[in-house]
N, CA, C, O and the ligand as a Tripos MOL2 file, in Angstrom:
@<TRIPOS>MOLECULE
protein
  217   215    55     0     0
PROTEIN
NO_CHARGES

@<TRIPOS>ATOM
      1 N         -23.3660 -120.3960  -43.5680 N.3       1 MET1
      2 CA        -23.2840 -119.1720  -44.3670 C.3       1 MET1
      3 C         -24.4330 -119.0980  -45.3660 C.2       1 MET1
      4 O         -24.4650 -119.8400  -46.3480 O.2       1 MET1
      5 N         -25.3500 -118.2220  -45.1120 N.am      2 SER2
      6 CA        -26.4860 -118.1370  -46.0190 C.3       2 SER2
      7 C         -26.6090 -116.7380  -46.6140 C.2       2 SER2
      8 O         -27.6570 -116.3830  -47.1540 O.2       2 SER2
      9 N         -25.5630 -115.9580  -46.5200 N.am      3 GLY3
     10 CA        -25.6540 -114.6150  -47.0720 C.3       3 GLY3
     11 C         -24.7580 -113.6570  -46.3340 C.2       3 GLY3
     12 O         -24.0930 -114.0240  -45.3650 O.2       3 GLY3
     13 N         -24.7440 -112.4380  -46.7940 N.am      4 THR4
     14 CA        -23.8760 -111.4640  -46.1540 C.3       4 THR4
     15 C         -24.6820 -110.4320  -45.3770 C.2       4 THR4
     16 O         -24.1470 -109.4180  -44.9270 O.2       4 THR4
     17 N         -25.9760 -110.7030  -45.2270 N.am      5 ARG5
     18 CA        -26.8000 -109.7590  -44.5020 C.3       5 ARG5
     19 C         -26.3040 -109.6400  -43.0600 C.2       5 ARG5
     20 O         -25.9830 -110.6350  -42.4100 O.2       5 ARG5
     21 N         -26.2530 -108.4400  -42.5970 N.am      6 GLU6
     22 CA        -25.7750 -108.2300  -41.2450 C.3       6 GLU6
     23 C         -26.9070 -108.4400  -40.2490 C.2       6 GLU6
     24 O         -27.9270 -107.7510  -40.2780 O.2       6 GLU6
     25 N         -26.7020 -109.3850  -39.3930 N.am      7 VAL7
     26 CA        -27.7430 -109.6970  -38.4240 C.3       7 VAL7
     27 C         -27.1980 -109.5300  -37.0140 C.2       7 VAL7
     28 O         -26.1550 -110.0710  -36.6480 O.2       7 VAL7
     29 N         -27.9240 -108.7830  -36.2680 N.am      8 VAL8
     30 CA        -27.5690 -108.6530  -34.8580 C.3       8 VAL8
     31 C         -28.7890 -109.0560  -34.0410 C.2       8 VAL8
     32 O         -29.9220 -108.9510  -34.5100 O.2       8 VAL8
     33 N         -28.5590 -109.5010  -32.8580 N.am      9 ARG9
     34 CA        -29.7020 -109.8720  -32.0400 C.3       9 ARG9
     35 C         -29.3990 -109.6770  -30.5570 C.2       9 ARG9
     36 O         -28.2530 -109.7030  -30.1090 O.2       9 ARG9
     37 N         -30.4600 -109.4870  -29.8470 N.am     10 ILE10
     38 CA        -30.3290 -109.3400  -28.3980 C.3      10 ILE10
     39 C         -31.3300 -110.2830  -27.7510 C.2      10 ILE10
     40 O         -32.5020 -110.3120  -28.1250 O.2      10 ILE10
     41 N         -30.8680 -111.0400  -26.7950 N.am     11 ALA11
     42 CA        -31.7610 -111.9740  -26.1260 C.3      11 ALA11
     43 C         -31.4090 -112.0240  -24.6470 C.2      11 ALA11
     44 O         -30.3010 -111.6840  -24.2320 O.2      11 ALA11
     45 N         -32.3770 -112.4520  -23.8820 N.am     12 TRP12
     46 CA        -32.1050 -112.6130  -22.4580 C.3      12 TRP12
     47 C         -31.2100 -113.8170  -22.2580 C.2      12 TRP12
     48 O         -31.3400 -114.8290  -22.9470 O.2      12 TRP12
     49 N         -30.3150 -113.6960  -21.3190 N.am     13 THR13
     50 CA        -29.4690 -114.8360  -21.0000 C.3      13 THR13
     51 C         -30.3150 -115.8430  -20.2370 C.2      13 THR13
     52 O         -31.3480 -115.4860  -19.6690 O.2      13 THR13
     53 N         -29.8830 -117.1000  -20.2200 N.am     14 PRO14
     54 CA        -30.6330 -118.1360  -19.5030 C.3      14 PRO14
     55 C         -30.9180 -117.7470  -18.0650 C.2      14 PRO14
     56 O         -31.9450 -118.1320  -17.5050 O.2      14 PRO14
     57 N         -30.0300 -116.9980  -17.4750 N.am     15 GLY15
     58 CA        -30.2440 -116.5560  -16.0950 C.3      15 GLY15
     59 C         -31.4550 -115.6520  -15.9860 C.2      15 GLY15
     60 O         -32.1430 -115.6340  -14.9660 O.2      15 GLY15
     61 N         -31.7110 -114.8990  -17.0520 N.am     16 GLY16
     62 CA        -32.9170 -114.1010  -17.0860 C.3      16 GLY16
     63 C         -32.7640 -112.6650  -16.6280 C.2      16 GLY16
     64 O         -33.6900 -111.8690  -16.7790 O.2      16 GLY16
     65 N         -31.6320 -112.3260  -16.0820 N.am     17 ASP17
     66 CA        -31.5060 -110.9630  -15.5840 C.3      17 ASP17
     67 C         -30.5090 -110.1350  -16.3770 C.2      17 ASP17
     68 O         -30.1960 -109.0000  -16.0180 O.2      17 ASP17
     69 N         -30.0180 -110.7190  -17.4580 N.am     18 ARG18
     70 CA        -29.0770 -109.9680  -18.2770 C.3      18 ARG18
     71 C         -29.3720 -110.1970  -19.7470 C.2      18 ARG18
     72 O         -30.0060 -111.1780  -20.1340 O.2      18 ARG18
     73 N         -28.8920 -109.2630  -20.5500 N.am     19 LEU19
     74 CA        -29.0970 -109.3740  -21.9810 C.3      19 LEU19
     75 C         -27.8160 -109.8500  -22.6440 C.2      19 LEU19
     76 O         -26.7090 -109.4880  -22.2460 O.2      19 LEU19
     77 N         -28.0010 -110.6640  -23.6600 N.am     20 LEU20
     78 CA        -26.8530 -111.1030  -24.4330 C.3      20 LEU20
     79 C         -26.9980 -110.5570  -25.8450 C.2      20 LEU20
     80 O         -27.9240 -110.9190  -26.5710 O.2      20 LEU20
     81 N         -26.0880 -109.6970  -26.2190 N.am     21 GLY21
     82 CA        -26.1230 -109.1280  -27.5610 C.3      21 GLY21
     83 C         -25.1270 -109.8560  -28.4390 C.2      21 GLY21
     84 O         -23.9780 -110.0710  -28.0510 O.2      21 GLY21
     85 N         -25.5800 -110.2370  -29.6380 N.am     22 THR22
     86 CA        -24.6940 -110.9190  -30.5680 C.3      22 THR22
     87 C         -24.5600 -110.0930  -31.8280 C.2      22 THR22
     88 O         -25.5520 -109.7940  -32.4920 O.2      22 THR22
     89 N         -23.3560 -109.7310  -32.1530 N.am     23 CYS23
     90 CA        -23.1050 -108.9310  -33.3440 C.3      23 CYS23
     91 C         -23.0450 -109.8440  -34.5670 C.2      23 CYS23
     92 O         -22.8200 -111.0480  -34.4460 O.2      23 CYS23
     93 N         -23.2490 -109.2570  -35.7430 N.am     24 HIS24
     94 CA        -23.1930 -110.0570  -36.9730 C.3      24 HIS24
     95 C         -21.8120 -110.6190  -37.2180 C.2      24 HIS24
     96 O         -21.6440 -111.5350  -38.0240 O.2      24 HIS24
     97 N         -20.8170 -110.0770  -36.5270 N.am     25 CYS25
     98 CA        -19.4480 -110.5660  -36.7060 C.3      25 CYS25
     99 C         -19.1430 -111.6870  -35.7310 C.2      25 CYS25
    100 O         -18.0630 -112.2770  -35.7630 O.2      25 CYS25
    101 N         -20.1080 -111.9770  -34.8600 N.am     26 GLY26
    102 CA        -19.9130 -113.0870  -33.9440 C.3      26 GLY26
    103 C         -19.5360 -112.6540  -32.5390 C.2      26 GLY26
    104 O         -19.5090 -113.4680  -31.6160 O.2      26 GLY26
    105 N         -19.2500 -111.3880  -32.3850 N.am     27 ALA27
    106 CA        -18.9010 -110.8970  -31.0600 C.3      27 ALA27
    107 C         -20.1290 -110.9200  -30.1620 C.2      27 ALA27
    108 O         -21.2520 -110.7010  -30.6160 O.2      27 ALA27
    109 N         -19.9010 -111.1850  -28.9020 N.am     28 GLU28
    110 CA        -21.0140 -111.2090  -27.9700 C.3      28 GLU28
    111 C         -20.7070 -110.3200  -26.7860 C.2      28 GLU28
    112 O         -19.5520 -110.0880  -26.4280 O.2      28 GLU28
    113 N         -21.7720 -109.8340  -26.1940 N.am     29 ARG29
    114 CA        -21.5840 -108.9900  -25.0210 C.3      29 ARG29
    115 C         -22.8170 -109.0710  -24.1410 C.2      29 ARG29
    116 O         -23.9480 -109.0800  -24.6270 O.2      29 ARG29
    117 N         -22.5870 -109.1290  -22.8630 N.am     30 THR30
    118 CA        -23.7170 -109.1460  -21.9420 C.3      30 THR30
    119 C         -23.8490 -107.7890  -21.2780 C.2      30 THR30
    120 O         -22.8650 -107.0700  -21.1010 O.2      30 THR30
    121 N         -25.0580 -107.4510  -20.9180 N.am     31 GLY31
    122 CA        -25.3010 -106.1790  -20.2670 C.3      31 GLY31
    123 C         -26.7100 -106.1440  -19.7230 C.2      31 GLY31
    124 O         -27.4780 -107.0950  -19.8700 O.2      31 GLY31
    125 N         -27.0350 -105.0330  -19.0930 N.am     32 GLU32
    126 CA        -28.3620 -104.9290  -18.4880 C.3      32 GLU32
    127 C         -29.2260 -103.9030  -19.1920 C.2      32 GLU32
    128 O         -30.4420 -103.8800  -19.0040 O.2      32 GLU32
    129 N         -28.6080 -103.0500  -20.0050 N.am     33 ASP33
    130 CA        -29.3450 -101.9730  -20.6430 C.3      33 ASP33
    131 C         -29.4780 -102.2100  -22.1440 C.2      33 ASP33
    132 O         -28.4810 -102.1730  -22.8650 O.2      33 ASP33
    133 N         -30.6950 -102.4530  -22.6220 N.am     34 PRO34
    134 CA        -30.9240 -102.7150  -24.0430 C.3      34 PRO34
    135 C         -30.3850 -101.5990  -24.9300 C.2      34 PRO34
    136 O         -29.7980 -101.8570  -25.9810 O.2      34 PRO34
    137 N         -30.5890 -100.3600  -24.4970 N.am     35 ALA35
    138 CA        -30.1220  -99.2250  -25.3060 C.3      35 ALA35
    139 C         -28.6110  -99.2650  -25.4630 C.2      35 ALA35
    140 O         -28.0670  -98.9900  -26.5320 O.2      35 ALA35
    141 N         -27.9640  -99.6060  -24.3890 N.am     36 GLU36
    142 CA        -26.5110  -99.6840  -24.4310 C.3      36 GLU36
    143 C         -26.0770 -100.8170  -25.3480 C.2      36 GLU36
    144 O         -25.0870 -100.7120  -26.0720 O.2      36 GLU36
    145 N         -26.8410 -101.8980  -25.3010 N.am     37 MET37
    146 CA        -26.5230 -103.0530  -26.1220 C.3      37 MET37
    147 C         -26.6390 -102.7240  -27.6050 C.2      37 MET37
    148 O         -25.7540 -103.0590  -28.3930 O.2      37 MET37
    149 N         -27.7330 -102.0660  -27.9810 N.am     38 TRP38
    150 CA        -27.9030 -101.6840  -29.3870 C.3      38 TRP38
    151 C         -26.8090 -100.7210  -29.8040 C.2      38 TRP38
    152 O         -26.2910 -100.7780  -30.9190 O.2      38 TRP38
    153 N         -26.4750  -99.8440  -28.8880 N.am     39 ASP39
    154 CA        -25.4230  -98.8810  -29.1570 C.3      39 ASP39
    155 C         -24.1430  -99.6090  -29.5280 C.2      39 ASP39
    156 O         -23.4560  -99.2650  -30.4900 O.2      39 ASP39
    157 N         -23.8550 -100.6000  -28.7520 N.am     40 TRP40
    158 CA        -22.6300 -101.3750  -28.9660 C.3      40 TRP40
    159 C         -22.7100 -102.1290  -30.2900 C.2      40 TRP40
    160 O         -21.7320 -102.1910  -31.0350 O.2      40 TRP40
    161 N         -23.8560 -102.6900  -30.5750 N.am     41 LEU41
    162 CA        -24.0190 -103.4510  -31.8110 C.3      41 LEU41
    163 C         -23.8560 -102.5600  -33.0400 C.2      41 LEU41
    164 O         -23.1850 -102.9240  -34.0060 O.2      41 LEU41
    165 N         -24.4750 -101.4020  -32.9830 N.am     42 PHE42
    166 CA        -24.4100 -100.5190  -34.1490 C.3      42 PHE42
    167 C         -23.0570  -99.8350  -34.2670 C.2      42 PHE42
    168 O         -22.6950  -99.3410  -35.3350 O.2      42 PHE42
    169 N         -22.3270  -99.8080  -33.1920 N.am     43 ALA43
    170 CA        -20.9850  -99.2370  -33.2380 C.3      43 ALA43
    171 C         -20.0030 -100.2780  -33.7530 C.2      43 ALA43
    172 O         -18.7870 -100.0850  -33.7500 O.2      43 ALA43
    173 N         -20.5760 -101.3760  -34.1910 N.am     44 HIS44
    174 CA        -19.8850 -102.6140  -34.5820 C.3      44 HIS44
    175 C         -18.3640 -102.7200  -34.3580 C.2      44 HIS44
    176 O         -17.9440 -103.4500  -33.4610 O.2      44 HIS44
    177 N         -17.5490 -102.0370  -35.1200 N.am     45 PRO45
    178 CA        -16.1120 -102.3020  -34.9330 C.3      45 PRO45
    179 C         -15.6100 -101.7840  -33.5930 C.2      45 PRO45
    180 O         -14.6500 -102.3140  -33.0340 O.2      45 PRO45
    181 N         -16.2530 -100.7630  -33.0900 N.am     46 SER46
    182 CA        -15.7800 -100.1570  -31.8470 C.3      46 SER46
    183 C         -16.1790 -100.9930  -30.6360 C.2      46 SER46
    184 O         -17.3250 -101.4230  -30.5100 O.2      46 SER46
    185 N         -15.2380 -101.2080  -29.7740 N.am     47 GLY47
    186 CA        -15.5420 -101.8720  -28.5230 C.3      47 GLY47
    187 C         -15.4560 -103.3770  -28.5790 C.2      47 GLY47
    188 O         -15.5600 -104.0400  -27.5470 O.2      47 GLY47
    189 N         -15.2680 -103.9340  -29.7700 N.am     48 HIS48
    190 CA        -15.2080 -105.3870  -29.8810 C.3      48 HIS48
    191 C         -13.8480 -105.9310  -29.4670 C.2      48 HIS48
    192 O         -13.7010 -107.1030  -29.1200 O.2      48 HIS48
    193 N         -12.8790 -105.0630  -29.5120 N.am     49 ARG49
    194 CA        -11.5230 -105.5730  -29.3380 C.3      49 ARG49
    195 C         -10.9680 -105.4250  -27.9350 C.2      49 ARG49
    196 O          -9.7800 -105.6460  -27.7010 O.2      49 ARG49
    197 N         -11.8080 -105.0620  -27.0290 N.am     50 THR50
    198 CA        -11.3070 -104.9630  -25.6630 C.3      50 THR50
    199 C         -11.0810 -106.3660  -25.1320 C.2      50 THR50
    200 O         -11.6250 -107.3370  -25.6570 O.2      50 THR50
    201 N         -10.2990 -106.4610  -24.1170 N.am     51 LYS51
    202 CA        -10.0690 -107.7810  -23.5320 C.3      51 LYS51
    203 C         -11.0860 -108.0680  -22.4380 C.2      51 LYS51
    204 O         -11.0340 -109.0890  -21.7520 O.2      51 LYS51
    205 N         -11.9920 -107.1470  -22.3090 N.am     52 GLU52
    206 CA        -13.0020 -107.3100  -21.2720 C.3      52 GLU52
    207 C         -13.8890 -108.5200  -21.5610 C.2      52 GLU52
    208 O         -14.3900 -108.6870  -22.6730 O.2      52 GLU52
    209 N         -14.0700 -109.3470  -20.5590 N.am     53 GLU53
    210 CA        -14.9440 -110.5020  -20.7140 C.3      53 GLU53
    211 C         -15.8790 -110.5840  -19.5240 C.2      53 GLU53
    212 O         -15.4460 -110.6260  -18.3720 O.2      53 GLU53
    213 N         -17.1250 -110.6070  -19.8130 N.am     54 ARG54
    214 CA        -18.1650 -110.6500  -18.8010 C.3      54 ARG54
    215 C         -18.2460 -109.3480  -18.0260 C.2      54 ARG54
    216 O         -19.0780 -109.2150  -17.1280 O.2      54 ARG54
    217 ZN        -19.2490 -106.7320  -34.6440 Zn       55 ZN55
@<TRIPOS>BOND
     1     1     2 1
     2     2     3 1
     3     3     4 2
     4     3     5 am
     5     5     6 1
     6     6     7 1
     7     7     8 2
     8     7     9 am
     9     9    10 1
    10    10    11 1
    11    11    12 2
    12    11    13 am
    13    13    14 1
    14    14    15 1
    15    15    16 2
    16    15    17 am
    17    17    18 1
    18    18    19 1
    19    19    20 2
    20    19    21 am
    21    21    22 1
    22    22    23 1
    23    23    24 2
    24    23    25 am
    25    25    26 1
    26    26    27 1
    27    27    28 2
    28    27    29 am
    29    29    30 1
    30    30    31 1
    31    31    32 2
    32    31    33 am
    33    33    34 1
    34    34    35 1
    35    35    36 2
    36    35    37 am
    37    37    38 1
    38    38    39 1
    39    39    40 2
    40    39    41 am
    41    41    42 1
    42    42    43 1
    43    43    44 2
    44    43    45 am
    45    45    46 1
    46    46    47 1
    47    47    48 2
    48    47    49 am
    49    49    50 1
    50    50    51 1
    51    51    52 2
    52    51    53 am
    53    53    54 1
    54    54    55 1
    55    55    56 2
    56    55    57 am
    57    57    58 1
    58    58    59 1
    59    59    60 2
    60    59    61 am
    61    61    62 1
    62    62    63 1
    63    63    64 2
    64    63    65 am
    65    65    66 1
    66    66    67 1
    67    67    68 2
    68    67    69 am
    69    69    70 1
    70    70    71 1
    71    71    72 2
    72    71    73 am
    73    73    74 1
    74    74    75 1
    75    75    76 2
    76    75    77 am
    77    77    78 1
    78    78    79 1
    79    79    80 2
    80    79    81 am
    81    81    82 1
    82    82    83 1
    83    83    84 2
    84    83    85 am
    85    85    86 1
    86    86    87 1
    87    87    88 2
    88    87    89 am
    89    89    90 1
    90    90    91 1
    91    91    92 2
    92    91    93 am
    93    93    94 1
    94    94    95 1
    95    95    96 2
    96    95    97 am
    97    97    98 1
    98    98    99 1
    99    99   100 2
   100    99   101 am
   101   101   102 1
   102   102   103 1
   103   103   104 2
   104   103   105 am
   105   105   106 1
   106   106   107 1
   107   107   108 2
   108   107   109 am
   109   109   110 1
   110   110   111 1
   111   111   112 2
   112   111   113 am
   113   113   114 1
   114   114   115 1
   115   115   116 2
   116   115   117 am
   117   117   118 1
   118   118   119 1
   119   119   120 2
   120   119   121 am
   121   121   122 1
   122   122   123 1
   123   123   124 2
   124   123   125 am
   125   125   126 1
   126   126   127 1
   127   127   128 2
   128   127   129 am
   129   129   130 1
   130   130   131 1
   131   131   132 2
   132   131   133 am
   133   133   134 1
   134   134   135 1
   135   135   136 2
   136   135   137 am
   137   137   138 1
   138   138   139 1
   139   139   140 2
   140   139   141 am
   141   141   142 1
   142   142   143 1
   143   143   144 2
   144   143   145 am
   145   145   146 1
   146   146   147 1
   147   147   148 2
   148   147   149 am
   149   149   150 1
   150   150   151 1
   151   151   152 2
   152   151   153 am
   153   153   154 1
   154   154   155 1
   155   155   156 2
   156   155   157 am
   157   157   158 1
   158   158   159 1
   159   159   160 2
   160   159   161 am
   161   161   162 1
   162   162   163 1
   163   163   164 2
   164   163   165 am
   165   165   166 1
   166   166   167 1
   167   167   168 2
   168   167   169 am
   169   169   170 1
   170   170   171 1
   171   171   172 2
   172   171   173 am
   173   173   174 1
   174   174   175 1
   175   175   176 2
   176   175   177 am
   177   177   178 1
   178   178   179 1
   179   179   180 2
   180   179   181 am
   181   181   182 1
   182   182   183 1
   183   183   184 2
   184   183   185 am
   185   185   186 1
   186   186   187 1
   187   187   188 2
   188   187   189 am
   189   189   190 1
   190   190   191 1
   191   191   192 2
   192   191   193 am
   193   193   194 1
   194   194   195 1
   195   195   196 2
   196   195   197 am
   197   197   198 1
   198   198   199 1
   199   199   200 2
   200   199   201 am
   201   201   202 1
   202   202   203 1
   203   203   204 2
   204   203   205 am
   205   205   206 1
   206   206   207 1
   207   207   208 2
   208   207   209 am
   209   209   210 1
   210   210   211 1
   211   211   212 2
   212   211   213 am
   213   213   214 1
   214   214   215 1
   215   215   216 2
@<TRIPOS>SUBSTRUCTURE
     1 MET1         2 RESIDUE 1 A MET
     2 SER2         6 RESIDUE 1 A SER
     3 GLY3        10 RESIDUE 1 A GLY
     4 THR4        14 RESIDUE 1 A THR
     5 ARG5        18 RESIDUE 1 A ARG
     6 GLU6        22 RESIDUE 1 A GLU
     7 VAL7        26 RESIDUE 1 A VAL
     8 VAL8        30 RESIDUE 1 A VAL
     9 ARG9        34 RESIDUE 1 A ARG
    10 ILE10       38 RESIDUE 1 A ILE
    11 ALA11       42 RESIDUE 1 A ALA
    12 TRP12       46 RESIDUE 1 A TRP
    13 THR13       50 RESIDUE 1 A THR
    14 PRO14       54 RESIDUE 1 A PRO
    15 GLY15       58 RESIDUE 1 A GLY
    16 GLY16       62 RESIDUE 1 A GLY
    17 ASP17       66 RESIDUE 1 A ASP
    18 ARG18       70 RESIDUE 1 A ARG
    19 LEU19       74 RESIDUE 1 A LEU
    20 LEU20       78 RESIDUE 1 A LEU
    21 GLY21       82 RESIDUE 1 A GLY
    22 THR22       86 RESIDUE 1 A THR
    23 CYS23       90 RESIDUE 1 A CYS
    24 HIS24       94 RESIDUE 1 A HIS
    25 CYS25       98 RESIDUE 1 A CYS
    26 GLY26      102 RESIDUE 1 A GLY
    27 ALA27      106 RESIDUE 1 A ALA
    28 GLU28      110 RESIDUE 1 A GLU
    29 ARG29      114 RESIDUE 1 A ARG
    30 THR30      118 RESIDUE 1 A THR
    31 GLY31      122 RESIDUE 1 A GLY
    32 GLU32      126 RESIDUE 1 A GLU
    33 ASP33      130 RESIDUE 1 A ASP
    34 PRO34      134 RESIDUE 1 A PRO
    35 ALA35      138 RESIDUE 1 A ALA
    36 GLU36      142 RESIDUE 1 A GLU
    37 MET37      146 RESIDUE 1 A MET
    38 TRP38      150 RESIDUE 1 A TRP
    39 ASP39      154 RESIDUE 1 A ASP
    40 TRP40      158 RESIDUE 1 A TRP
    41 LEU41      162 RESIDUE 1 A LEU
    42 PHE42      166 RESIDUE 1 A PHE
    43 ALA43      170 RESIDUE 1 A ALA
    44 HIS44      174 RESIDUE 1 A HIS
    45 PRO45      178 RESIDUE 1 A PRO
    46 SER46      182 RESIDUE 1 A SER
    47 GLY47      186 RESIDUE 1 A GLY
    48 HIS48      190 RESIDUE 1 A HIS
    49 ARG49      194 RESIDUE 1 A ARG
    50 THR50      198 RESIDUE 1 A THR
    51 LYS51      202 RESIDUE 1 A LYS
    52 GLU52      206 RESIDUE 1 A GLU
    53 GLU53      210 RESIDUE 1 A GLU
    54 ARG54      214 RESIDUE 1 A ARG
    55 ZN55       217 GROUP 0 **** ****
């Protein structure tokens, strides 16, 4: 814990063909479309609570 700044990031998964988005709240999501990923990150509370995995 080094602060309350909200940090989100998107990186390629080790496989290399998918993106892994990490929200500042710790939620993660994989996808193929960067725009969609940012959308999800900035929508922060929305969409995090689905039971969808992978
Ligand atoms: Zn979040």
